[in-house]
Every structure is written in C-alpha cells, then in structure tokens.
C-alpha positions as CSV (number, residue, x, y, z in Angstrom):
1,M,-15.5,-26.2,15.7
2,V,-13.9,-28.2,18.5
3,Y,-13.6,-24.9,20.8
4,Y,-17.3,-24.3,20.2
5,F,-18.4,-27.7,21.5
6,F,-16.4,-27.6,24.4
7,L,-17.3,-24.2,25.2
8,G,-21.3,-25.1,24.7
9,C,-20.4,-28.2,27.6
10,W,-18.8,-25.6,29.6
11,A,-22.2,-23.6,29.5
12,L,-24.1,-26.6,30.1
13,L,-22.1,-27.6,33.2
14,G,-22.8,-24.0,34.3
15,L,-26.3,-24.7,33.9
16,M,-26.0,-28.0,36.1
17,A,-23.9,-25.9,38.7
18,F,-27.0,-23.5,38.8
19,F,-29.4,-26.0,39.8
20,Y,-27.0,-27.7,42.1
21,L,-26.3,-24.6,44.1
22,I,-30.2,-23.8,44.5
23,R,-30.5,-26.8,46.3
24,Q,-27.0,-27.0,48.1
25,P,-25.4,-23.8,49.5
26,A,-22.0,-23.3,48.2
27,P,-19.5,-23.9,50.9
28,Y,-17.9,-20.6,51.4
29,G,-18.0,-18.0,54.4
30,K,-21.1,-18.7,56.6
31,H,-21.7,-22.1,54.6
32,I,-18.5,-23.6,54.9
33,K,-18.4,-27.0,55.9
34,Y,-15.0,-27.9,57.7
35,S,-12.9,-31.0,56.6
36,K,-9.7,-32.4,57.8
37,Y,-8.2,-31.6,54.4
38,S,-8.3,-27.9,54.7
39,V,-6.0,-25.0,54.2
40,G,-6.0,-21.5,55.6
41,A,-8.8,-19.7,54.1
42,R,-6.6,-16.7,53.0
43,T,-4.1,-19.3,51.3
44,G,-6.7,-21.0,49.5
45,W,-8.3,-17.7,48.3
46,I,-5.1,-16.6,46.8
47,V,-4.4,-20.0,45.2
48,M,-7.8,-20.3,43.6
49,E,-8.4,-16.7,42.3
50,S,-4.9,-15.8,41.2
51,P,-4.5,-18.2,38.2
52,A,-7.1,-15.9,36.6
53,F,-4.8,-12.9,36.9
54,Y,-1.5,-14.4,35.9
55,L,-2.5,-16.7,33.1
56,M,-4.6,-13.7,31.3
57,I,-1.1,-11.8,31.5
58,I,0.5,-15.0,30.0
59,F,-1.9,-15.4,27.3
60,F,-1.3,-11.6,26.2
61,L,2.4,-12.3,26.3
62,L,2.0,-15.2,24.1
63,Y,-0.6,-14.3,21.6
64,G,-1.7,-10.7,22.2
65,D,-0.7,-7.6,20.1
66,S,0.7,-4.7,22.2
67,T,-0.4,-2.5,19.6
68,N,-3.9,-3.5,19.4
69,L,-6.0,-1.3,22.0
70,I,-8.7,-3.9,22.7
71,H,-6.3,-6.5,23.6
72,V,-4.7,-4.0,26.0
73,V,-7.8,-2.7,27.6
74,L,-9.4,-6.1,28.0
75,T,-6.0,-7.6,29.6
76,F,-5.8,-4.8,32.2
77,L,-9.5,-4.8,32.9
78,Y,-9.6,-8.7,33.4
79,C,-6.5,-8.5,35.7
80,L,-7.4,-5.6,37.5
81,H,-10.5,-7.2,38.8
82,Y,-8.5,-10.5,39.8
83,F,-5.6,-8.5,41.1
84,N,-8.5,-7.0,43.6
85,R,-10.0,-10.5,44.0
86,S,-6.8,-12.7,44.4
87,F,-4.6,-10.3,46.6
88,V,-6.1,-7.2,47.6
89,W,-9.7,-8.6,49.2
90,P,-8.0,-11.8,50.9
91,L,-5.4,-9.8,52.5
92,R,-7.7,-7.2,53.8
93,A,-10.6,-9.7,55.0
94,Q,-10.9,-10.8,58.5
95,N,-10.6,-14.5,57.4
96,N,-6.9,-15.3,58.4
97,S,-8.1,-17.8,61.3
98,K,-10.6,-19.4,59.2
99,K,-10.2,-23.0,57.1
100,M,-11.2,-23.7,53.6
101,P,-11.7,-27.2,52.5
102,V,-9.0,-28.3,49.7
103,N,-11.7,-29.4,47.2
104,V,-13.5,-26.1,47.3
105,M,-10.2,-24.4,46.5
106,A,-9.4,-26.7,43.8
107,S,-12.7,-26.4,41.9
108,A,-12.4,-22.6,42.0
109,F,-8.7,-23.1,40.7
110,S,-9.9,-25.4,37.9
111,F,-12.9,-22.8,37.1
112,N,-10.6,-20.1,36.9
113,L,-8.1,-22.3,34.4
114,I,-10.8,-23.2,32.2
115,N,-12.5,-19.7,32.2
116,V,-9.2,-18.2,31.4
117,F,-8.6,-20.5,28.4
118,F,-12.0,-19.4,26.8
119,Q,-11.9,-16.0,27.4
120,G,-8.1,-15.7,26.0
121,T,-8.4,-18.0,23.4
122,W,-11.4,-16.0,21.7
123,I,-10.0,-12.7,22.7
124,F,-6.4,-13.4,21.4
125,V,-6.7,-16.0,19.0
126,L,-10.0,-16.6,17.2
127,V,-11.2,-13.1,16.7
128,D,-9.3,-10.0,14.9
129,Y,-10.4,-6.7,17.0
130,S,-9.5,-3.7,15.3
131,N,-8.7,-0.5,17.2
132,E,-11.9,1.1,16.1
133,W,-13.7,-1.5,18.4
134,I,-13.0,0.6,21.3
135,L,-15.5,3.3,19.7
136,S,-18.1,1.1,19.4
137,F,-21.5,1.5,21.2
138,Y,-21.2,-2.1,22.6
139,F,-17.3,-1.5,24.1
140,A,-18.3,2.0,25.1
141,F,-21.3,1.1,27.3
142,G,-19.9,-2.2,28.4
143,I,-16.8,-0.5,29.8
144,I,-19.3,2.0,31.9
145,I,-21.1,-1.2,33.1
146,F,-18.1,-2.8,33.9
147,F,-16.5,0.1,36.2
148,I,-20.0,0.9,37.8
149,G,-20.1,-2.9,38.6
150,M,-16.6,-2.9,40.1
151,A,-17.4,0.1,42.1
152,V,-20.2,-1.5,43.6
153,N,-18.1,-4.6,44.3
154,V,-15.5,-2.9,46.0
155,I,-17.6,-0.6,48.0
156,A,-19.7,-3.5,49.3
157,D,-16.6,-5.5,50.1
158,E,-15.0,-2.5,52.0
159,I,-18.4,-1.9,54.0
160,M,-18.6,-5.9,54.8
161,I,-14.7,-5.7,56.0
162,S,-15.1,-2.9,58.2
163,L,-17.9,-4.2,59.9
164,K,-16.4,-7.4,60.6
165,K,-13.6,-5.6,62.0
166,K,-15.8,-3.8,63.9
167,N,-17.5,-6.9,65.5
168,N,-14.2,-9.0,65.8
169,G,-15.0,-11.0,63.0
170,Q,-18.7,-11.9,63.8
171,Y,-21.6,-11.4,61.2
172,S,-23.9,-8.7,61.8
173,I,-26.3,-6.9,59.6
174,P,-24.8,-4.7,57.1
175,N,-26.3,-1.2,56.1
176,G,-25.7,1.7,54.3
177,F,-24.9,1.9,50.5
178,L,-27.1,-0.8,48.5
179,Y,-26.9,-2.8,51.7
180,S,-30.4,-0.9,52.2
181,K,-32.0,-2.6,49.2
182,V,-30.3,-6.2,48.7
183,S,-28.1,-8.6,51.3
184,C,-25.6,-9.2,48.5
185,P,-24.7,-6.1,46.7
186,N,-21.0,-7.4,46.1
187,Y,-22.4,-10.1,44.1
188,L,-24.7,-7.5,42.1
189,G,-21.5,-5.7,41.6
190,E,-20.1,-8.9,40.0
191,F,-23.1,-9.5,37.7
192,L,-22.6,-5.9,36.3
193,E,-18.9,-6.5,35.8
194,W,-19.1,-9.3,33.6
195,F,-22.4,-8.3,32.0
196,G,-20.1,-5.4,30.7
197,W,-17.6,-7.8,29.9
198,A,-19.6,-9.6,27.6
199,L,-20.8,-6.4,25.8
200,M,-16.9,-5.3,25.6
201,T,-15.9,-8.3,24.1
202,M,-19.1,-9.4,22.3
203,N,-18.7,-12.8,21.9
204,L,-20.0,-16.1,23.0
205,A,-17.2,-17.0,25.9
206,G,-17.9,-13.6,27.2
207,F,-21.5,-14.1,27.4
208,V,-20.9,-17.6,28.9
209,F,-18.7,-16.2,31.7
210,F,-21.4,-14.0,32.3
211,F,-23.9,-16.9,32.5
212,W,-21.6,-18.7,34.8
213,T,-21.2,-15.8,37.0
214,L,-25.2,-15.6,37.5
215,A,-25.2,-19.5,37.9
216,N,-22.6,-19.4,40.6
217,L,-23.6,-16.3,42.6
218,L,-27.4,-16.1,42.2
219,P,-28.1,-19.2,44.2
220,R,-25.2,-17.9,46.8
221,A,-26.9,-14.5,47.4
222,I,-30.3,-16.4,47.9
223,S,-28.4,-18.7,50.3
224,N,-27.1,-15.8,52.3
225,H,-30.1,-13.9,52.3
226,K,-31.8,-16.7,53.9
227,W,-29.2,-17.3,56.5
228,L,-29.3,-13.4,57.1
229,Q,-33.2,-13.8,57.7
230,T,-32.9,-17.0,59.9
231,N,-30.3,-15.6,62.1
232,F,-31.3,-12.1,62.7
233,E,-35.0,-11.6,63.5
234,E,-34.4,-7.9,62.9
235,Y,-33.2,-8.3,59.6
236,P,-35.6,-5.8,57.2
237,K,-38.0,-7.6,55.6
238,E,-38.2,-5.4,52.5
239,R,-34.5,-6.3,51.5
240,K,-33.9,-8.5,48.8
241,A,-31.2,-11.0,48.0
242,V,-29.3,-9.6,45.2
243,I,-31.3,-7.4,42.5
244,P,-33.1,-4.7,44.0
245,G,-36.9,-4.9,44.2
246,I,-36.9,-8.3,42.1
247,I,-35.1,-11.1,43.9
C-alpha cells in the first residue's frame, strides 16, 4: 500500500508539473535561462539522463530473472532508449558550447531516480510476469508502438542535428519527415514509445510514466511551436505543435 500511495503522489506531482509548464516554458534549449550555477550542456545532459540507464540494469541484476523473457526484453528496451538519450544524442548534438543550469540538471536527475524506482519495483518485485505474457495482445501491440515511437524520435533528432550542423548551431525551420506536419515530432515519438511501454507492462507505474511524459513534453512542444511561429514569419501556419491535425 505504501508503494501505491507514493505512486499516486508521483502522478499528482506530474499533474502539477503540467499546469506549471503550460504557464512557464521549461528551461531547455531555446528557452534556457542562464545562471552562474551552470555546467556544460553536454555534461549536464549525460549526468541527468544516465541514471535511467544504469539503475535499470542494477535493478535487473538485483531483482530480475535472466530466464524471464519479460524481464529481459523490458530491461533491454528501457536501456536502449536511455542509452540513446544519455550518450548517443548528447555526443552528437551541437550543444558542446552551451550551458545548463544546475537546478535543471538536478531536477531531471531526480526524476529519473524516482521513475526507475517505480518502474523497476513494479516489473521485478511486485508482479510475477510469465514468459507467456510476451505473446499477449498488449505486449505485442505495445512493442510495435514502442519501436515506431523510437524510430520517429531518432529520425526527428537526426534531422534536427543535421540542420543545426548545416547552420552552424543556429535555429532554422526544419522540413521533411513529420516536420511537415508538426513542430516537435521527436516529442511525438516519445509519446508513442512510453504509451507502448505502458501497454507492454500493463501496470499503473507504466501508465504513470506515460502520463508524466505527456505532462512534461506536451507543454514544451506547445512552447517550442509558439517560439518558432514568433521567430520565423514564414513558418507554415498549418503545422501543429506535436500531434498532426490536433495540437
């Protein structure tokens, strides 16, 4: 019962974060507010995201079952995403000269610590997944959605990285792929990934993680969309923020 109480509090905090971020853009990228207490953006990104990668591996080693297909596959997928997010993306992105406020790094670091605790505890401790679950509709559909989302996320990131390299790190209007429909297809990819994760795990912790992803990234997508509309007069008016044809 203690676990469920804190998971509920965690979900409530996500709701509060959503309403805060709707009014106050998250201090990332083009919205960053520089502080004297800062670290290099690349270093900060690796520090704040990498706990999600190595702590899930530690959870698996301590509490997982290497003969359980669900444990192995879920650990692999979670770590695959966060290996890209923690190491591949920051090492390729054009952010080595930028700074990140320490409080931003610390808040994201804390989020990943807490989220890994909830995900790992439910998957490896509270639920006894059988190998047959991998053949279930929810798992099969979820893993398809997860990989579609990952592909969208990685391709969108690659387009943006290439565009910034071409323009010497300056912002410009992205085109091609889903950028013809939305301003932030990378966030759309994350929505799909963690919705797929929630279906695969089919547990409250997974759906709370998906909710947190929406609460965090939807306001950021809207803020980025408004920034692009404001700073580029020729920005396509028919383009939405993150969900094609909707928002």
